[in-house]
PDB file of N, CA, C and O in Angstrom:
ATOM      1  N   MET A   1      -7.914  34.848  39.338  1.00  0.00           N
ATOM      2  CA  MET A   1      -8.673  35.675  38.429  1.00  0.00           C
ATOM      3  C   MET A   1      -7.938  35.828  37.092  1.00  0.00           C
ATOM      4  O   MET A   1      -8.556  35.844  36.028  1.00  0.00           O
ATOM      5  N   LYS A   2      -6.579  35.944  37.171  1.00  0.00           N
ATOM      6  CA  LYS A   2      -5.809  36.107  35.944  1.00  0.00           C
ATOM      7  C   LYS A   2      -5.898  34.860  35.059  1.00  0.00           C
ATOM      8  O   LYS A   2      -5.945  34.970  33.833  1.00  0.00           O
ATOM      9  N   SER A   3      -5.922  33.687  35.673  1.00  0.00           N
ATOM     10  CA  SER A   3      -5.987  32.471  34.865  1.00  0.00           C
ATOM     11  C   SER A   3      -7.334  32.359  34.145  1.00  0.00           C
ATOM     12  O   SER A   3      -7.396  31.844  33.029  1.00  0.00           O
ATOM     13  N   VAL A   4      -8.403  32.834  34.771  1.00  0.00           N
ATOM     14  CA  VAL A   4      -9.712  32.825  34.123  1.00  0.00           C
ATOM     15  C   VAL A   4      -9.706  33.786  32.942  1.00  0.00           C
ATOM     16  O   VAL A   4     -10.256  33.477  31.884  1.00  0.00           O
ATOM     17  N   MET A   5      -9.090  34.945  33.117  1.00  0.00           N
ATOM     18  CA  MET A   5      -9.007  35.922  32.026  1.00  0.00           C
ATOM     19  C   MET A   5      -8.173  35.368  30.866  1.00  0.00           C
ATOM     20  O   MET A   5      -8.521  35.546  29.699  1.00  0.00           O
ATOM     21  N   ARG A   6      -7.085  34.705  31.198  1.00  0.00           N
ATOM     22  CA  ARG A   6      -6.237  34.130  30.151  1.00  0.00           C
ATOM     23  C   ARG A   6      -6.975  33.021  29.403  1.00  0.00           C
ATOM     24  O   ARG A   6      -6.900  32.927  28.178  1.00  0.00           O
ATOM     25  N   LEU A   7      -7.677  32.195  30.146  1.00  0.00           N
ATOM     26  CA  LEU A   7      -8.439  31.124  29.529  1.00  0.00           C
ATOM     27  C   LEU A   7      -9.524  31.687  28.614  1.00  0.00           C
ATOM     28  O   LEU A   7      -9.749  31.168  27.521  1.00  0.00           O
ATOM     29  N   ALA A   8     -10.189  32.739  29.056  1.00  0.00           N
ATOM     30  CA  ALA A   8     -11.214  33.387  28.229  1.00  0.00           C
ATOM     31  C   ALA A   8     -10.583  33.988  26.972  1.00  0.00           C
ATOM     32  O   ALA A   8     -11.150  33.887  25.884  1.00  0.00           O
ATOM     33  N   LEU A   9      -9.428  34.603  27.117  1.00  0.00           N
ATOM     34  CA  LEU A   9      -8.734  35.186  25.974  1.00  0.00           C
ATOM     35  C   LEU A   9      -8.342  34.111  24.963  1.00  0.00           C
ATOM     36  O   LEU A   9      -8.508  34.302  23.758  1.00  0.00           O
ATOM     37  N   VAL A  10      -7.833  33.004  25.438  1.00  0.00           N
ATOM     38  CA  VAL A  10      -7.474  31.903  24.553  1.00  0.00           C
ATOM     39  C   VAL A  10      -8.715  31.364  23.847  1.00  0.00           C
ATOM     40  O   VAL A  10      -8.662  31.043  22.659  1.00  0.00           O
ATOM     41  N   GLY A  11      -9.809  31.265  24.556  1.00  0.00           N
ATOM     42  CA  GLY A  11     -11.054  30.800  23.953  1.00  0.00           C
ATOM     43  C   GLY A  11     -11.550  31.737  22.869  1.00  0.00           C
ATOM     44  O   GLY A  11     -11.990  31.285  21.811  1.00  0.00           O
ATOM     45  N   VAL A  12     -11.485  33.044  23.121  1.00  0.00           N
ATOM     46  CA  VAL A  12     -11.919  34.025  22.119  1.00  0.00           C
ATOM     47  C   VAL A  12     -11.000  33.981  20.902  1.00  0.00           C
ATOM     48  O   VAL A  12     -11.475  34.024  19.768  1.00  0.00           O
ATOM     49  N   LEU A  13      -9.690  33.897  21.126  1.00  0.00           N
ATOM     50  CA  LEU A  13      -8.752  33.826  20.012  1.00  0.00           C
ATOM     51  C   LEU A  13      -8.965  32.563  19.180  1.00  0.00           C
ATOM     52  O   LEU A  13      -8.926  32.611  17.951  1.00  0.00           O
ATOM     53  N   ALA A  14      -9.187  31.445  19.846  1.00  0.00           N
ATOM     54  CA  ALA A  14      -9.406  30.188  19.128  1.00  0.00           C
ATOM     55  C   ALA A  14     -10.678  30.245  18.293  1.00  0.00           C
ATOM     56  O   ALA A  14     -10.737  29.670  17.207  1.00  0.00           O
ATOM     57  N   ALA A  15     -11.687  30.931  18.795  1.00  0.00           N
ATOM     58  CA  ALA A  15     -12.951  31.028  18.066  1.00  0.00           C
ATOM     59  C   ALA A  15     -12.864  31.991  16.892  1.00  0.00           C
ATOM     60  O   ALA A  15     -13.566  31.812  15.896  1.00  0.00           O
ATOM     61  N   THR A  16     -12.014  33.011  16.990  1.00  0.00           N
ATOM     62  CA  THR A  16     -11.976  34.029  15.946  1.00  0.00           C
ATOM     63  C   THR A  16     -10.876  33.823  14.912  1.00  0.00           C
ATOM     64  O   THR A  16     -10.968  34.349  13.803  1.00  0.00           O
ATOM     65  N   LEU A  17      -9.849  33.075  15.255  1.00  0.00           N
ATOM     66  CA  LEU A  17      -8.759  32.869  14.299  1.00  0.00           C
ATOM     67  C   LEU A  17      -9.199  31.918  13.201  1.00  0.00           C
ATOM     68  O   LEU A  17     -10.006  31.017  13.430  1.00  0.00           O
ATOM     69  N   SER A  18      -8.673  32.122  12.032  1.00  0.00           N
ATOM     70  CA  SER A  18      -9.028  31.254  10.918  1.00  0.00           C
ATOM     71  C   SER A  18      -8.411  29.880  11.114  1.00  0.00           C
ATOM     72  O   SER A  18      -7.398  29.736  11.798  1.00  0.00           O
ATOM     73  N   GLY A  19      -9.019  28.884  10.518  1.00  0.00           N
ATOM     74  CA  GLY A  19      -8.517  27.522  10.617  1.00  0.00           C
ATOM     75  C   GLY A  19      -7.141  27.380  10.021  1.00  0.00           C
ATOM     76  O   GLY A  19      -6.334  26.577  10.490  1.00  0.00           O
ATOM     77  N   CYS A  20      -6.868  28.156   8.987  1.00  0.00           N
ATOM     78  CA  CYS A  20      -5.556  28.102   8.352  1.00  0.00           C
ATOM     79  C   CYS A  20      -4.463  28.455   9.352  1.00  0.00           C
ATOM     80  O   CYS A  20      -3.414  27.812   9.383  1.00  0.00           O
ATOM     81  N   PHE A  21      -4.703  29.462  10.156  1.00  0.00           N
ATOM     82  CA  PHE A  21      -3.721  29.867  11.154  1.00  0.00           C
ATOM     83  C   PHE A  21      -3.527  28.759  12.184  1.00  0.00           C
ATOM     84  O   PHE A  21      -2.401  28.491  12.605  1.00  0.00           O
ATOM     85  N   LEU A  22      -4.605  28.122  12.585  1.00  0.00           N
ATOM     86  CA  LEU A  22      -4.497  27.053  13.580  1.00  0.00           C
ATOM     87  C   LEU A  22      -3.716  25.854  13.035  1.00  0.00           C
ATOM     88  O   LEU A  22      -2.934  25.245  13.765  1.00  0.00           O
ATOM     89  N   THR A  23      -3.921  25.512  11.768  1.00  0.00           N
ATOM     90  CA  THR A  23      -3.145  24.401  11.212  1.00  0.00           C
ATOM     91  C   THR A  23      -1.678  24.777  11.057  1.00  0.00           C
ATOM     92  O   THR A  23      -0.802  23.922  11.183  1.00  0.00           O
ATOM     93  N   LYS A  24      -1.408  26.038  10.788  1.00  0.00           N
ATOM     94  CA  LYS A  24      -0.007  26.482  10.699  1.00  0.00           C
ATOM     95  C   LYS A  24       0.688  26.343  12.055  1.00  0.00           C
ATOM     96  O   LYS A  24       1.875  26.021  12.118  1.00  0.00           O
ATOM     97  N   ILE A  25      -0.049  26.585  13.131  1.00  0.00           N
ATOM     98  CA  ILE A  25       0.529  26.428  14.469  1.00  0.00           C
ATOM     99  C   ILE A  25       0.931  24.972  14.688  1.00  0.00           C
ATOM    100  O   ILE A  25       1.941  24.697  15.336  1.00  0.00           O
ATOM    101  N   VAL A  26       0.147  24.044  14.152  1.00  0.00           N
ATOM    102  CA  VAL A  26       0.445  22.626  14.316  1.00  0.00           C
ATOM    103  C   VAL A  26       1.592  22.192  13.410  1.00  0.00           C
ATOM    104  O   VAL A  26       2.462  21.432  13.833  1.00  0.00           O
ATOM    105  N   THR A  27       1.598  22.671  12.168  1.00  0.00           N
ATOM    106  CA  THR A  27       2.567  22.153  11.204  1.00  0.00           C
ATOM    107  C   THR A  27       3.936  22.825  11.269  1.00  0.00           C
ATOM    108  O   THR A  27       4.916  22.255  10.788  1.00  0.00           O
ATOM    109  N   THR A  28       4.027  24.002  11.841  1.00  0.00           N
ATOM    110  CA  THR A  28       5.325  24.673  11.917  1.00  0.00           C
ATOM    111  C   THR A  28       6.352  23.859  12.716  1.00  0.00           C
ATOM    112  O   THR A  28       7.481  23.693  12.255  1.00  0.00           O
ATOM    113  N   PRO A  29       5.989  23.348  13.903  1.00  0.00           N
ATOM    114  CA  PRO A  29       6.981  22.501  14.603  1.00  0.00           C
ATOM    115  C   PRO A  29       7.357  21.249  13.815  1.00  0.00           C
ATOM    116  O   PRO A  29       8.499  20.794  13.877  1.00  0.00           O
ATOM    117  N   MET A  30       6.396  20.692  13.075  1.00  0.00           N
ATOM    118  CA  MET A  30       6.717  19.528  12.251  1.00  0.00           C
ATOM    119  C   MET A  30       7.779  19.884  11.216  1.00  0.00           C
ATOM    120  O   MET A  30       8.735  19.136  11.014  1.00  0.00           O
ATOM    121  N   ARG A  31       7.605  21.023  10.569  1.00  0.00           N
ATOM    122  CA  ARG A  31       8.550  21.448   9.542  1.00  0.00           C
ATOM    123  C   ARG A  31       9.922  21.767  10.148  1.00  0.00           C
ATOM    124  O   ARG A  31      10.948  21.531   9.511  1.00  0.00           O
ATOM    125  N   LEU A  32       9.945  22.296  11.363  1.00  0.00           N
ATOM    126  CA  LEU A  32      11.223  22.585  12.019  1.00  0.00           C
ATOM    127  C   LEU A  32      11.986  21.306  12.322  1.00  0.00           C
ATOM    128  O   LEU A  32      13.207  21.258  12.172  1.00  0.00           O
ATOM    129  N   VAL A  33      11.273  20.273  12.745  1.00  0.00           N
ATOM    130  CA  VAL A  33      11.923  18.989  13.022  1.00  0.00           C
ATOM    131  C   VAL A  33      12.484  18.401  11.730  1.00  0.00           C
ATOM    132  O   VAL A  33      13.594  17.870  11.717  1.00  0.00           O
ATOM    133  N   GLY A  34      11.720  18.495  10.649  1.00  0.00           N
ATOM    134  CA  GLY A  34      12.208  17.995   9.366  1.00  0.00           C
ATOM    135  C   GLY A  34      13.439  18.744   8.895  1.00  0.00           C
ATOM    136  O   GLY A  34      14.384  18.140   8.387  1.00  0.00           O
ATOM    137  N   ALA A  35      13.430  20.053   9.060  1.00  0.00           N
ATOM    138  CA  ALA A  35      14.586  20.853   8.662  1.00  0.00           C
ATOM    139  C   ALA A  35      15.810  20.517   9.512  1.00  0.00           C
ATOM    140  O   ALA A  35      16.931  20.466   9.006  1.00  0.00           O
ATOM    141  N   ALA A  36      15.587  20.291  10.796  1.00  0.00           N
ATOM    142  CA  ALA A  36      16.706  19.921  11.676  1.00  0.00           C
ATOM    143  C   ALA A  36      17.284  18.577  11.244  1.00  0.00           C
ATOM    144  O   ALA A  36      18.497  18.378  11.294  1.00  0.00           O
ATOM    145  N   GLY A  37      16.426  17.659  10.822  1.00  0.00           N
ATOM    146  CA  GLY A  37      16.906  16.371  10.322  1.00  0.00           C
ATOM    147  C   GLY A  37      17.756  16.531   9.084  1.00  0.00           C
ATOM    148  O   GLY A  37      18.751  15.827   8.909  1.00  0.00           O
ATOM    149  N   SER A  38      17.368  17.457   8.222  1.00  0.00           N
ATOM    150  CA  SER A  38      18.157  17.707   7.013  1.00  0.00           C
ATOM    151  C   SER A  38      19.526  18.260   7.352  1.00  0.00           C
ATOM    152  O   SER A  38      20.518  17.899   6.719  1.00  0.00           O
ATOM    153  N   VAL A  39      19.589  19.130   8.341  1.00  0.00           N
ATOM    154  CA  VAL A  39      20.877  19.697   8.760  1.00  0.00           C
ATOM    155  C   VAL A  39      21.771  18.604   9.333  1.00  0.00           C
ATOM    156  O   VAL A  39      22.968  18.562   9.049  1.00  0.00           O
ATOM    157  N   VAL A  40      21.193  17.726  10.133  1.00  0.00           N
ATOM    158  CA  VAL A  40      21.970  16.619  10.694  1.00  0.00           C
ATOM    159  C   VAL A  40      22.464  15.715   9.573  1.00  0.00           C
ATOM    160  O   VAL A  40      23.607  15.258   9.589  1.00  0.00           O
ATOM    161  N   GLY A  41      21.596  15.463   8.605  1.00  0.00           N
ATOM    162  CA  GLY A  41      22.002  14.630   7.472  1.00  0.00           C
ATOM    163  C   GLY A  41      23.136  15.250   6.678  1.00  0.00           C
ATOM    164  O   GLY A  41      24.050  14.555   6.234  1.00  0.00           O
ATOM    165  N   ALA A  42      23.074  16.561   6.501  1.00  0.00           N
ATOM    166  CA  ALA A  42      24.144  17.249   5.788  1.00  0.00           C
ATOM    167  C   ALA A  42      25.455  17.137   6.560  1.00  0.00           C
ATOM    168  O   ALA A  42      26.514  16.962   5.957  1.00  0.00           O
ATOM    169  N   ALA A  43      25.395  17.234   7.869  1.00  0.00           N
ATOM    170  CA  ALA A  43      26.607  17.109   8.682  1.00  0.00           C
ATOM    171  C   ALA A  43      27.143  15.682   8.636  1.00  0.00           C
ATOM    172  O   ALA A  43      28.355  15.469   8.612  1.00  0.00           O
ATOM    173  N   LEU A  44      26.233  14.704   8.623  1.00  0.00           N
ATOM    174  CA  LEU A  44      26.674  13.303   8.582  1.00  0.00           C
ATOM    175  C   LEU A  44      27.235  12.903   7.223  1.00  0.00           C
ATOM    176  O   LEU A  44      27.950  11.906   7.120  1.00  0.00           O
ATOM    177  N   SER A  45      26.922  13.665   6.185  1.00  0.00           N
ATOM    178  CA  SER A  45      27.345  13.278   4.845  1.00  0.00           C
ATOM    179  C   SER A  45      28.860  13.326   4.659  1.00  0.00           C
ATOM    180  O   SER A  45      29.376  12.809   3.668  1.00  0.00           O
ATOM    181  N   ILE A  46      29.574  13.939   5.596  1.00  0.00           N
ATOM    182  CA  ILE A  46      31.035  13.965   5.466  1.00  0.00           C
ATOM    183  C   ILE A  46      31.678  12.648   5.888  1.00  0.00           C
ATOM    184  O   ILE A  46      32.860  12.422   5.628  1.00  0.00           O
ATOM    185  N   ILE A  47      30.902  11.775   6.543  1.00  0.00           N
ATOM    186  CA  ILE A  47      31.420  10.467   6.953  1.00  0.00           C
ATOM    187  C   ILE A  47      31.471   9.575   5.716  1.00  0.00           C
ATOM    188  O   ILE A  47      30.471   9.435   5.012  1.00  0.00           O
ATOM    189  N   PRO A  48      32.613   8.979   5.448  1.00  0.00           N
ATOM    190  CA  PRO A  48      32.724   8.123   4.261  1.00  0.00           C
ATOM    191  C   PRO A  48      31.732   6.958   4.290  1.00  0.00           C
ATOM    192  O   PRO A  48      31.452   6.404   5.353  1.00  0.00           O
ATOM    193  N   VAL A  49      31.222   6.601   3.161  1.00  0.00           N
ATOM    194  CA  VAL A  49      30.314   5.488   2.882  1.00  0.00           C
ATOM    195  C   VAL A  49      28.948   5.651   3.569  1.00  0.00           C
ATOM    196  O   VAL A  49      27.944   5.809   2.874  1.00  0.00           O
ATOM    197  N   ALA A  50      28.880   5.619   4.874  1.00  0.00           N
ATOM    198  CA  ALA A  50      27.595   5.647   5.581  1.00  0.00           C
ATOM    199  C   ALA A  50      26.972   7.032   5.605  1.00  0.00           C
ATOM    200  O   ALA A  50      25.755   7.155   5.740  1.00  0.00           O
ATOM    201  N   GLY A  51      27.767   8.061   5.479  1.00  0.00           N
ATOM    202  CA  GLY A  51      27.246   9.424   5.590  1.00  0.00           C
ATOM    203  C   GLY A  51      26.248   9.783   4.511  1.00  0.00           C
ATOM    204  O   GLY A  51      25.220  10.400   4.790  1.00  0.00           O
ATOM    205  N   ASN A  52      26.547   9.397   3.275  1.00  0.00           N
ATOM    206  CA  ASN A  52      25.631   9.712   2.185  1.00  0.00           C
ATOM    207  C   ASN A  52      24.311   8.966   2.325  1.00  0.00           C
ATOM    208  O   ASN A  52      23.251   9.521   2.036  1.00  0.00           O
ATOM    209  N   ALA A  53      24.365   7.728   2.762  1.00  0.00           N
ATOM    210  CA  ALA A  53      23.129   6.959   2.966  1.00  0.00           C
ATOM    211  C   ALA A  53      22.284   7.575   4.069  1.00  0.00           C
ATOM    212  O   ALA A  53      21.062   7.656   3.948  1.00  0.00           O
ATOM    213  N   ALA A  54      22.926   8.005   5.135  1.00  0.00           N
ATOM    214  CA  ALA A  54      22.191   8.643   6.234  1.00  0.00           C
ATOM    215  C   ALA A  54      21.585   9.961   5.775  1.00  0.00           C
ATOM    216  O   ALA A  54      20.452  10.285   6.133  1.00  0.00           O
ATOM    217  N   ASP A  55      22.334  10.721   4.987  1.00  0.00           N
ATOM    218  CA  ASP A  55      21.824  11.992   4.472  1.00  0.00           C
ATOM    219  C   ASP A  55      20.612  11.768   3.576  1.00  0.00           C
ATOM    220  O   ASP A  55      19.625  12.496   3.676  1.00  0.00           O
ATOM    221  N   GLU A  56      20.678  10.768   2.703  1.00  0.00           N
ATOM    222  CA  GLU A  56      19.542  10.468   1.822  1.00  0.00           C
ATOM    223  C   GLU A  56      18.323  10.027   2.625  1.00  0.00           C
ATOM    224  O   GLU A  56      17.200  10.425   2.315  1.00  0.00           O
ATOM    225  N   ALA A  57      18.535   9.214   3.647  1.00  0.00           N
ATOM    226  CA  ALA A  57      17.422   8.749   4.468  1.00  0.00           C
ATOM    227  C   ALA A  57      16.760   9.913   5.200  1.00  0.00           C
ATOM    228  O   ALA A  57      15.533   9.986   5.273  1.00  0.00           O
ATOM    229  N   LEU A  58      17.568  10.822   5.741  1.00  0.00           N
ATOM    230  CA  LEU A  58      16.999  11.966   6.455  1.00  0.00           C
ATOM    231  C   LEU A  58      16.316  12.935   5.504  1.00  0.00           C
ATOM    232  O   LEU A  58      15.351  13.592   5.890  1.00  0.00           O
ATOM    233  N   GLU A  59      16.790  13.037   4.281  1.00  0.00           N
ATOM    234  CA  GLU A  59      16.115  13.865   3.277  1.00  0.00           C
ATOM    235  C   GLU A  59      14.747  13.277   2.933  1.00  0.00           C
ATOM    236  O   GLU A  59      13.785  14.020   2.736  1.00  0.00           O
ATOM    237  N   LYS A  60      14.655  11.947   2.858  1.00  0.00           N
ATOM    238  CA  LYS A  60      13.362  11.298   2.607  1.00  0.00           C
ATOM    239  C   LYS A  60      12.397  11.556   3.761  1.00  0.00           C
ATOM    240  O   LYS A  60      11.214  11.815   3.542  1.00  0.00           O
ATOM    241  N   VAL A  61      12.902  11.487   4.979  1.00  0.00           N
ATOM    242  CA  VAL A  61      12.065  11.761   6.150  1.00  0.00           C
ATOM    243  C   VAL A  61      11.579  13.205   6.110  1.00  0.00           C
ATOM    244  O   VAL A  61      10.409  13.471   6.386  1.00  0.00           O
ATOM    245  N   ASP A  62      12.457  14.131   5.772  1.00  0.00           N
ATOM    246  CA  ASP A  62      12.073  15.544   5.676  1.00  0.00           C
ATOM    247  C   ASP A  62      10.997  15.734   4.612  1.00  0.00           C
ATOM    248  O   ASP A  62      10.050  16.493   4.816  1.00  0.00           O
ATOM    249  N   GLY A  63      11.137  15.055   3.492  1.00  0.00           N
ATOM    250  CA  GLY A  63      10.124  15.141   2.440  1.00  0.00           C
ATOM    251  C   GLY A  63       8.777  14.591   2.894  1.00  0.00           C
ATOM    252  O   GLY A  63       7.729  15.152   2.576  1.00  0.00           O
ATOM    253  N   ALA A  64       8.816  13.486   3.641  1.00  0.00           N
ATOM    254  CA  ALA A  64       7.568  12.904   4.150  1.00  0.00           C
ATOM    255  C   ALA A  64       6.904  13.834   5.160  1.00  0.00           C
ATOM    256  O   ALA A  64       5.681  13.971   5.171  1.00  0.00           O
ATOM    257  N   ILE A  65       7.701  14.469   6.002  1.00  0.00           N
ATOM    258  CA  ILE A  65       7.153  15.416   6.976  1.00  0.00           C
ATOM    259  C   ILE A  65       6.527  16.603   6.264  1.00  0.00           C
ATOM    260  O   ILE A  65       5.444  17.050   6.641  1.00  0.00           O
ATOM    261  N   ASP A  66       7.194  17.119   5.238  1.00  0.00           N
ATOM    262  CA  ASP A  66       6.644  18.246   4.477  1.00  0.00           C
ATOM    263  C   ASP A  66       5.335  17.867   3.792  1.00  0.00           C
ATOM    264  O   ASP A  66       4.387  18.653   3.769  1.00  0.00           O
ATOM    265  N   THR A  67       5.289  16.658   3.234  1.00  0.00           N
ATOM    266  CA  THR A  67       4.065  16.195   2.578  1.00  0.00           C
ATOM    267  C   THR A  67       2.929  16.086   3.592  1.00  0.00           C
ATOM    268  O   THR A  67       1.801  16.489   3.307  1.00  0.00           O
ATOM    269  N   SER A  68       3.221  15.544   4.772  1.00  0.00           N
ATOM    270  CA  SER A  68       2.203  15.434   5.817  1.00  0.00           C
ATOM    271  C   SER A  68       1.734  16.807   6.283  1.00  0.00           C
ATOM    272  O   SER A  68       0.539  17.031   6.477  1.00  0.00           O
ATOM    273  N   ALA A  69       2.673  17.717   6.458  1.00  0.00           N
ATOM    274  CA  ALA A  69       2.325  19.064   6.901  1.00  0.00           C
ATOM    275  C   ALA A  69       1.479  19.785   5.854  1.00  0.00           C
ATOM    276  O   ALA A  69       0.548  20.513   6.198  1.00  0.00           O
ATOM    277  N   ASP A  70       1.802  19.583   4.583  1.00  0.00           N
ATOM    278  CA  ASP A  70       0.994  20.183   3.521  1.00  0.00           C
ATOM    279  C   ASP A  70      -0.429  19.630   3.532  1.00  0.00           C
ATOM    280  O   ASP A  70      -1.389  20.368   3.311  1.00  0.00           O
ATOM    281  N   SER A  71      -0.561  18.328   3.791  1.00  0.00           N
ATOM    282  CA  SER A  71      -1.892  17.717   3.872  1.00  0.00           C
ATOM    283  C   SER A  71      -2.691  18.288   5.035  1.00  0.00           C
ATOM    284  O   SER A  71      -3.890  18.535   4.905  1.00  0.00           O
ATOM    285  N   ILE A  72      -2.035  18.498   6.168  1.00  0.00           N
ATOM    286  CA  ILE A  72      -2.716  19.061   7.328  1.00  0.00           C
ATOM    287  C   ILE A  72      -3.129  20.507   7.056  1.00  0.00           C
ATOM    288  O   ILE A  72      -4.206  20.940   7.465  1.00  0.00           O
ATOM    289  N   ASP A  73      -2.265  21.245   6.364  1.00  0.00           N
ATOM    290  CA  ASP A  73      -2.595  22.637   6.037  1.00  0.00           C
ATOM    291  C   ASP A  73      -3.827  22.748   5.145  1.00  0.00           C
ATOM    292  O   ASP A  73      -4.516  23.768   5.170  1.00  0.00           O
ATOM    293  N   LYS A  74      -4.110  21.720   4.363  1.00  0.00           N
ATOM    294  CA  LYS A  74      -5.253  21.759   3.447  1.00  0.00           C
ATOM    295  C   LYS A  74      -6.579  21.389   4.111  1.00  0.00           C
ATOM    296  O   LYS A  74      -7.631  21.491   3.479  1.00  0.00           O
ATOM    297  N   ILE A  75      -6.544  20.961   5.374  1.00  0.00           N
ATOM    298  CA  ILE A  75      -7.770  20.582   6.068  1.00  0.00           C
ATOM    299  C   ILE A  75      -8.653  21.815   6.225  1.00  0.00           C
ATOM    300  O   ILE A  75      -8.222  22.821   6.788  1.00  0.00           O
ATOM    301  N   PRO A  76      -9.882  21.739   5.731  1.00  0.00           N
ATOM    302  CA  PRO A  76     -10.763  22.910   5.844  1.00  0.00           C
ATOM    303  C   PRO A  76     -11.364  23.022   7.245  1.00  0.00           C
ATOM    304  O   PRO A  76     -12.214  22.221   7.634  1.00  0.00           O
ATOM    305  N   LEU A  77     -10.924  23.997   7.973  1.00  0.00           N
ATOM    306  CA  LEU A  77     -11.472  24.236   9.314  1.00  0.00           C
ATOM    307  C   LEU A  77     -12.359  25.449   9.297  1.00  0.00           C
ATOM    308  O   LEU A  77     -12.918  25.819  10.330  1.00  0.00           O
TER     309      LEU A  77
END
């Protein structure tokens, strides 16, 4: 009985929440992964020669993730 109530509650919340909130739920984990990549890149930058290249590559990936997340946030739901 509890699972039916929970399922009904999730259905009501999904129907009443704005689309903007739903896209934020999707894009927040994407942004967290991008930020984690930036932190790893910053840590790798202390390695001579290869560290800076790895940091730049991870910064580009973070930028691409942010751009994708911004595009998803603009989807009119």
